C-alpha positions in Angstrom: 13.7 6.0 -43.9 14.8 7.5 -41.0 11.3 7.8 -39.8 10.7 3.8 -40.8 13.8 1.9 -38.8 16.2 2.5 -35.9 19.8 1.6 -35.2 20.7 0.2 -31.9 23.9 -1.5 -30.6 24.1 -4.5 -28.8 26.6 -6.9 -27.1 26.9 -8.6 -30.9 27.0 -5.6 -33.0 24.2 -3.0 -34.4 20.8 -4.5 -35.1 18.5 -2.6 -37.2 14.8 -2.5 -36.5 11.9 -1.6 -38.4 8.6 0.5 -37.3 6.6 -2.5 -37.7 7.9 -5.3 -36.7 7.4 -8.2 -38.8 9.1 -11.0 -36.6 11.2 -12.4 -39.0 15.6 -11.9 -38.3 18.0 -11.4 -40.8 21.1 -12.6 -39.6 23.9 -10.4 -42.0 27.4 -11.8 -42.1 28.7 -9.5 -44.0 32.5 -8.8 -45.5 33.8 -6.5 -43.2 34.8 -8.6 -39.8 35.1 -6.5 -37.2 33.3 -3.1 -39.0 30.0 -3.7 -39.4 29.0 -0.4 -39.8 30.1 -1.0 -43.4 26.7 -3.2 -43.9 24.5 -0.8 -42.7 23.5 0.7 -45.7 22.1 -2.7 -47.0 21.1 -4.0 -43.5 18.6 -0.9 -43.8 17.2 -1.6 -46.8 16.9 -5.1 -45.7 14.7 -3.6 -42.8 12.7 -1.4 -44.9 11.8 -4.2 -47.8 10.9 -7.0 -45.2 10.0 -5.7 -41.8 12.4 -8.3 -40.5 15.0 -7.3 -37.7 18.3 -7.2 -39.2 21.4 -8.0 -36.8 24.7 -7.3 -38.1 26.9 -9.2 -36.2 31.2 -8.4 -35.6 33.5 -11.1 -36.0 36.9 -11.3 -35.3 39.0 -12.1 -38.3 40.2 -14.9 -37.7 39.2 -19.2 -38.0 37.7 -20.3 -35.3 37.2 -17.2 -33.7 34.9 -16.0 -36.1 33.0 -18.7 -36.1 32.1 -18.6 -32.4 31.6 -15.0 -33.1 28.8 -15.9 -35.9 27.3 -18.4 -33.5 26.6 -15.6 -31.0 24.8 -13.2 -33.3 22.7 -16.2 -34.2 21.7 -16.9 -30.9 21.0 -13.2 -30.4 18.7 -13.4 -33.4 16.8 -16.4 -32.8 15.5 -14.6 -29.5 13.3 -12.1 -31.8 12.1 -14.7 -34.0 13.3 -17.1 -37.0 16.1 -16.5 -38.7 17.2 -15.9 -42.5 21.2 -15.9 -42.7 22.6 -13.6 -45.0 26.5 -13.9 -46.1 28.4 -11.7 -48.1 32.0 -12.4 -49.5 34.2 -14.2 -46.7 30.6 -14.2 -44.7 29.1 -16.6 -46.9 31.9 -19.0 -45.9 30.9 -18.2 -42.3 27.6 -18.9 -42.7 27.8 -21.9 -44.7 30.0 -23.2 -42.0 27.7 -22.3 -39.0 24.7 -23.9 -40.5 26.8 -26.9 -41.0 27.6 -26.9 -37.7 24.2 -26.4 -36.3 23.0 -29.0 -38.8 25.6 -31.7 -36.9 24.6 -30.8 -33.4 21.2 -31.0 -34.2 20.5 -27.4 -33.5 17.8 -25.0 -34.6 18.2 -24.3 -38.2 18.1 -21.1 -40.2 15.1 -20.6 -42.1 17.4 -20.1 -45.2 20.2 -18.8 -46.3 21.4 -16.0 -49.0 24.5 -16.3 -50.3 25.7 -13.1 -51.8 28.7 -12.7 -54.0 30.0 -15.8 -52.1 33.6 -16.7 -51.4 33.4 -20.5 -50.8 36.1 -21.8 -51.8 39.2 -20.4 -50.0 42.0 -22.4 -52.4 41.2 -19.5 -55.0 41.5 -21.9 -57.6 38.5 -21.3 -59.6 38.8 -20.2 -63.9 37.0 -17.1 -62.7 39.5 -15.7 -60.6 41.9 -15.8 -63.5 39.7 -14.3 -66.5 37.4 -11.9 -64.1 39.7 -10.8 -61.9 41.6 -8.8 -65.0 39.1 -7.2 -65.8 38.1 -5.6 -62.3 40.6 -2.7 -61.3 39.0 -2.6 -58.1 39.5 -6.5 -57.3 43.2 -7.0 -55.7 43.6 -11.1 -55.8 47.1 -10.4 -53.6 45.1 -8.4 -51.1 42.0 -11.6 -50.8 45.0 -13.8 -50.5 47.0 -12.4 -47.7 43.3 -11.6 -45.9 42.5 -15.2 -46.3 46.1 -16.5 -44.9 45.4 -14.6 -41.8 41.7 -15.5 -41.6 43.0 -19.8 -42.2 45.5 -19.4 -39.1 46.9 -22.1 -40.5 44.0 -24.8 -41.2 44.5 -25.7 -44.6 42.2 -23.5 -47.1 40.3 -27.1 -48.0 39.2 -27.8 -44.7 35.5 -28.0 -44.9 34.9 -25.4 -42.1 36.7 -22.7 -43.8 35.8 -24.0 -47.5 32.1 -25.1 -47.6 32.4 -26.1 -51.3 34.4 -29.0 -49.8 32.0 -29.9 -47.4 28.5 -32.2 -46.8 26.0 -29.9 -47.6 23.2 -32.5 -46.9 20.8 -31.7 -45.0 21.1 -27.4 -45.4 17.8 -25.3 -45.4 17.4 -23.8 -48.8 19.6 -21.0 -50.2 19.8 -18.5 -52.2 22.8 -17.4 -54.3 23.6 -14.0 -55.6 26.2 -13.0 -58.2 27.1 -11.0 -61.0 28.7 -13.3 -64.2 31.5 -11.1 -64.3 32.6 -11.3 -60.4 35.8 -13.0 -59.9 33.9 -15.2 -57.5 30.9 -16.4 -59.6 32.6 -20.0 -60.0 32.3 -20.4 -56.5 28.6 -19.4 -56.3 28.2 -22.1 -59.8 29.8 -25.2 -58.3 28.2 -24.6 -54.7 24.5 -24.3 -56.6 25.6 -27.8 -58.0 26.7 -29.6 -55.4 24.1 -28.4 -53.0 21.6 -29.1 -55.8 23.3 -32.8 -56.1 22.7 -32.6 -51.8 18.8 -32.3 -52.3 19.0 -28.8 -51.0 16.3 -26.3 -52.7 18.8 -23.9 -54.5 17.9 -20.4 -55.9 20.4 -19.0 -58.0 20.9 -16.0 -59.7 23.4 -14.5 -62.1 23.7 -11.2 -63.2 25.0 -10.1 -66.5 27.1 -7.5 -65.5 27.7 -5.6 -61.8 26.3 -2.0 -62.7 22.5 -3.0 -61.7 23.7 -5.9 -59.2 23.5 -4.6 -55.9 20.7 -2.8 -56.0 18.5 -5.7 -57.7 20.3 -8.4 -55.5 18.9 -6.9 -52.2 15.1 -7.1 -54.0 15.9 -10.4 -54.5 17.3 -11.3 -51.1 14.1 -9.3 -49.7 12.0 -11.7 -51.4 13.7 -15.1 -50.9 13.4 -13.5 -47.0 9.7 -13.5 -47.1 9.3 -16.7 -49.0 11.3 -18.9 -46.4 10.0 -17.1 -43.1 6.5 -17.5 -44.3 6.9 -21.1 -46.0 6.1 -24.2 -43.3 9.4 -25.7 -41.7 10.4 -28.6 -43.4 9.2 -31.5 -41.3 6.6 -29.5 -39.4 2.8 -31.0 -39.1 0.5 -29.7 -41.7 
């Protein structure tokens, strides 16, 4: 892989570049806030599979600073080509909030978005949290509640800027949702897919029965989606 890609530092965070640039850009809003190095393994695989430049922005672990940083990463990516946004965990909430702001300001939207094991309802009231968290010893709901409280900075957790599940989803680009059936955050993806479809957003939902093969297969599915939405004509463009 080393001969196929390079990793460089930018003012927004690490950027993974392919040897043969396809002209596509992925903005990867990972789940690690100020530590994008943890996301580089996934970013490198996506770059190899798609030929896209992948931007892994640092973002501050609090609202609204995180949203400002996401926009900075998006602007950086736009300079290199059409952008597809990938959000993982709380990064999925951040990605969706950013897309809503772009829509409302009539700025150029991304070509599509992927929400991976997405945290989209920060109130943490879904049934899958109760049922699935008890079977996953790695999932610490107490730590997650503390992290969300720090992130919200006193903003109500049902505010649409924090929890996209409560937002107006009309006008968003095509969205792919990837989640395992055993994921404590399963219900976030299911509920969001339903609401997005009702809002006439193109939705591509994939649910894996178990977590064992989820990660590898999800990266392949993301790469295929990135290629699909980047090469497709933009909605509203002249034929």
